[in-house]
C-alpha positions as CSV (number, residue, x, y, z in Angstrom):
1,M,4.3,-6.6,-36.1
2,T,3.0,-9.8,-35.3
3,Q,1.3,-9.4,-31.9
4,P,2.5,-11.8,-29.0
5,R,0.4,-15.3,-28.8
6,R,-2.0,-15.2,-25.7
7,G,-1.8,-18.5,-23.0
8,A,-4.0,-20.7,-22.1
9,S,-5.2,-19.3,-18.4
10,E,-4.9,-15.3,-20.5
11,N,-7.4,-16.5,-22.9
12,Q,-9.3,-18.5,-20.2
13,R,-9.6,-15.3,-17.9
14,A,-10.9,-13.5,-21.2
15,L,-13.5,-15.5,-22.4
16,Q,-14.9,-15.8,-18.3
17,E,-14.8,-11.8,-18.9
18,A,-16.6,-12.2,-22.7
19,I,-19.3,-14.5,-20.9
20,K,-20.0,-11.8,-17.7
21,E,-20.0,-9.3,-20.3
22,L,-23.2,-11.1,-22.5
23,I,-25.0,-11.5,-19.8
24,V,-24.7,-7.5,-18.4
25,R,-24.5,-6.3,-22.2
26,R,-28.0,-8.8,-22.7
27,G,-29.5,-7.2,-19.0
28,L,-29.9,-11.0,-17.6
29,A,-30.8,-10.8,-13.8
30,P,-30.1,-13.4,-11.7
31,G,-32.4,-16.9,-12.4
32,S,-32.0,-15.8,-15.8
33,L,-31.0,-19.0,-18.1
34,L,-28.0,-17.9,-20.3
35,P,-27.9,-18.9,-24.3
36,T,-27.3,-22.4,-24.9
37,E,-23.5,-23.9,-25.3
38,T,-24.2,-23.7,-29.0
39,E,-25.3,-20.5,-29.3
40,L,-22.9,-19.2,-26.5
41,M,-19.8,-20.5,-28.9
42,A,-21.0,-19.2,-32.2
43,E,-21.5,-16.3,-30.6
44,L,-18.2,-16.3,-28.4
45,S,-16.4,-18.1,-31.2
46,V,-15.1,-20.2,-28.8
47,S,-14.9,-24.5,-29.1
48,R,-17.1,-26.6,-26.3
49,H,-14.2,-27.3,-24.2
50,P,-12.8,-23.9,-23.1
51,L,-16.7,-22.7,-23.0
52,R,-17.3,-25.7,-20.0
53,E,-13.9,-24.5,-18.3
54,A,-15.3,-21.4,-18.4
55,I,-18.5,-21.7,-17.6
56,K,-17.5,-24.0,-14.2
57,A,-14.8,-21.1,-12.9
58,L,-17.7,-18.9,-13.3
59,Q,-19.8,-21.0,-11.2
60,A,-17.4,-21.1,-9.0
61,L,-17.8,-17.5,-8.3
62,G,-21.4,-17.8,-8.2
63,I,-21.8,-15.6,-11.4
64,V,-23.3,-18.7,-13.0
65,D,-25.2,-21.7,-12.0
66,I,-25.3,-24.7,-13.7
67,R,-28.8,-27.1,-13.5
68,H,-28.3,-30.4,-15.4
69,G,-31.0,-31.2,-17.5
70,L,-31.8,-27.5,-17.5
71,G,-29.2,-24.9,-18.4
72,T,-26.6,-22.6,-17.2
73,Y,-28.4,-19.6,-15.1
74,V,-27.1,-15.9,-13.9
75,G,-26.3,-17.1,-11.0
76,T,-27.9,-15.3,-7.1
77,P,-25.7,-12.9,-5.2
78,S,-23.5,-15.3,-2.8
79,F,-20.4,-15.1,-0.1
80,S,-20.0,-19.0,0.2
81,P,-16.9,-19.0,-1.6
82,L,-15.4,-15.8,0.6
83,E,-17.1,-18.2,4.0
84,A,-15.6,-21.3,2.8
85,G,-12.1,-19.2,2.4
86,L,-12.4,-17.6,5.4
87,T,-13.1,-20.7,7.3
88,F,-10.0,-22.4,6.0
89,H,-7.6,-19.9,6.7
90,T,-8.6,-19.3,10.7
91,H,-8.6,-22.6,10.7
92,L,-5.0,-22.6,9.6
93,S,-4.4,-19.2,11.7
94,L,-5.6,-21.0,15.1
95,R,-2.1,-23.5,14.4
96,G,-0.2,-20.1,13.1
97,D,0.6,-17.0,13.9
98,L,-3.2,-16.1,14.3
99,R,-3.3,-12.9,12.0
100,D,-6.5,-14.3,10.3
101,I,-8.4,-14.9,12.9
102,G,-7.3,-11.1,14.5
103,D,-8.0,-9.8,11.4
104,L,-11.1,-11.2,11.2
105,V,-12.1,-10.2,14.4
106,Q,-11.0,-6.7,13.4
107,I,-13.2,-6.5,10.4
108,R,-16.4,-7.6,12.4
109,E,-15.7,-5.2,15.3
110,V,-15.1,-2.4,12.4
111,L,-18.4,-2.8,10.2
112,E,-20.4,-4.0,13.4
113,T,-19.2,-0.8,15.5
114,G,-19.5,1.8,12.3
115,L,-23.0,0.6,11.6
116,V,-24.6,0.9,15.4
117,R,-25.0,4.8,15.1
118,Q,-26.9,4.2,12.3
119,V,-29.0,2.1,13.9
120,L,-29.7,4.1,16.6
121,A,-31.2,6.6,13.9
122,L,-33.8,3.7,12.9
123,V,-34.0,2.6,16.6
124,D,-37.9,3.0,15.9
125,D,-37.8,0.2,13.5
126,A,-35.6,-2.1,16.3
127,D,-37.1,-5.4,16.8
128,L,-36.3,-4.9,20.9
129,D,-38.5,-7.8,22.0
130,T,-36.6,-10.4,19.4
131,L,-33.5,-8.3,21.1
132,E,-34.5,-9.0,24.6
133,S,-35.3,-13.0,24.0
134,A,-32.7,-13.5,22.5
135,V,-30.3,-11.8,25.7
136,A,-32.7,-13.8,27.5
137,T,-31.2,-16.9,26.1
138,M,-27.9,-16.5,26.3
139,E,-28.9,-15.6,30.0
140,S,-30.5,-18.7,30.9
141,E,-27.8,-21.0,28.9
142,A,-25.1,-19.3,30.3
143,A,-26.4,-20.0,34.1
144,Q,-25.7,-23.3,33.4
145,G,-22.6,-22.7,32.0
146,R,-23.9,-23.3,28.6
147,Y,-23.0,-20.6,25.5
148,C,-25.8,-20.4,22.9
149,P,-24.5,-19.2,19.3
150,E,-28.1,-19.7,17.7
151,A,-29.4,-17.0,20.2
152,D,-26.3,-14.8,19.4
153,W,-26.5,-15.2,15.8
154,L,-30.3,-13.8,16.0
155,F,-29.1,-11.2,18.4
156,H,-26.9,-9.8,15.8
157,K,-28.9,-10.3,13.4
158,T,-32.0,-8.7,14.3
159,L,-29.6,-5.7,16.0
160,Y,-28.6,-4.5,12.4
161,A,-32.4,-5.9,10.3
162,P,-33.5,-2.0,10.3
163,L,-30.6,-1.1,7.8
164,R,-32.7,-3.2,5.3
165,N,-29.1,-4.1,3.4
166,E,-29.1,-7.3,2.5
167,L,-25.3,-7.1,1.8
168,I,-24.8,-6.0,5.4
169,S,-26.8,-8.7,6.3
170,D,-24.9,-11.6,4.3
171,L,-21.4,-9.9,5.1
172,L,-22.3,-10.0,8.9
173,R,-23.8,-13.6,8.9
174,V,-20.2,-14.8,6.9
175,F,-18.2,-12.7,9.1
176,W,-20.5,-14.2,12.1
177,S,-20.2,-17.4,10.7
178,V,-16.5,-18.0,10.3
179,F,-15.7,-17.0,13.7
180,D,-18.6,-19.2,15.1
181,K,-16.4,-21.8,13.6
182,V,-13.8,-21.1,15.5
183,N,-15.2,-20.1,18.5
184,A,-15.2,-23.6,20.7
185,E,-11.0,-23.8,20.1
186,L,-10.5,-20.5,21.6
187,P,-10.0,-20.3,25.1
188,R,-12.7,-20.2,27.5
189,T,-13.5,-20.1,31.6
190,A,-16.1,-21.2,33.3
191,E,-17.6,-17.6,33.3
192,T,-17.0,-17.2,29.2
193,P,-20.8,-17.9,28.1
194,Q,-21.7,-15.5,31.1
195,V,-19.5,-12.8,30.0
196,A,-20.6,-13.3,26.2
197,A,-24.6,-12.8,27.1
198,A,-23.6,-9.8,29.8
199,A,-21.9,-7.7,26.5
200,H,-24.9,-8.8,24.7
201,R,-26.9,-7.0,27.5
202,D,-24.6,-3.8,27.8
203,I,-25.0,-3.5,24.3
204,L,-29.1,-3.8,24.2
205,D,-29.4,-1.8,27.2
206,A,-27.3,1.3,25.5
207,L,-29.4,0.6,22.6
208,R,-32.4,1.7,24.5
209,G,-30.5,4.4,26.7
210,G,-29.9,6.1,22.9
211,D,-26.8,7.1,23.6
212,A,-24.7,6.7,20.1
213,Q,-21.3,7.2,22.4
214,V,-22.2,4.5,24.7
215,L,-23.9,2.1,21.9
216,T,-20.4,2.2,20.1
217,A,-18.2,1.4,23.5
218,A,-20.6,-1.5,24.0
219,V,-20.0,-3.0,20.6
220,A,-16.5,-2.2,21.0
221,D,-16.1,-3.6,24.7
222,H,-17.5,-6.9,22.7
223,F,-14.6,-7.3,20.9
224,T,-12.6,-6.4,23.4
225,E,-13.1,-9.3,25.1
226,I,-12.8,-11.9,22.0
227,R,-9.3,-10.4,21.3
228,E,-8.8,-11.1,24.7
229,R,-9.4,-14.7,24.0
230,I,-7.4,-15.1,21.1
231,S,-4.5,-13.9,22.4
232,R,-4.1,-16.3,25.6
233,V,-4.6,-19.3,22.1
234,P,-1.0,-20.9,22.9
235,R,1.3,-19.6,19.5
236,R,2.7,-23.1,18.0
């Protein structure tokens, strides 16, 4: 029985999978040089145009890195496509039903509240001086009616650093960064910077106090304030 011919899009997906399998099979690490275009064409039994199309698609996913004049390399882990997509959809969400931005905040809350107990278990490795400096900067800026995103991110980055998990750090950065890009468009009052600074002070005090339940509640309260601001966005 004759097998049905695959469509162009299906062939392209299969080619992309074949390239990924080749990378894994050869044990190529991030930053390793892939075989030349001619070698890939021969090994994968494919012509130049679909191969280049597949390589470009894999580059968009961060799986490979095309360095013009040098060759194609195995890509390093990157959340740039995720960050770009989330940023676009959260901006749209602000002008729609707010679902995407609400989902983003929920993911941040679940991730961060779920991790703080582990952070507390590693509190001896916590950089309390940097956390204190970040909160003090937020408080100083808040006294002038200003919010300091740099100190905010420094706090969150430093808080979870004892976990020594780069994937968690990268995900936290992506979710924080995406929210920061829409934060200025959320309703705020003159007290908003002070409220944000106080929330971070409460988290730091709870970390120093050593009570897991109090610490988890402090992190959750921080996101309650954010959700309250989202609830005041006019529906369009």
